[in-house]
C-alpha positions, 0 to 999 in steps of 0.5 A: 585139706581144710583140716582145721575147718573140719575139726571145728565143724559141729554138724555132720552136714557141715562136714559133708559140705566142706568135703564136697567143696574141697574135693570137687576142686582137688583135681581135673578128672580129664587130666588125671585120666590122660596122665594115667593112660597116656603118660604112665601107661600100664604098671605091673603089680610089682612096680605098684608094690615098689612105689607103695613101699617107696612112698610109705614113710612119707604117708606115715609121717603125714598121718602121724602129723595129722594125728598129733594135730587132732590130739592137740586140738582135743587136749587144748 
């Protein structure tokens, strides 16, 4: 998600512009809603909790990788 560009930005306005441009094209809101309501349907709290638990290792690994990249940019 334009992480390198964000790390190189020196002004808040630049960061905001990068985020707005990037997030604007990440997904099609209509398609997202169609999938959420027509294809997935309802999910119980228990099902959501199981899915979160299942995806937690991948999310934590990605966060760890981002943190290492951020720290290496600060150190270098």
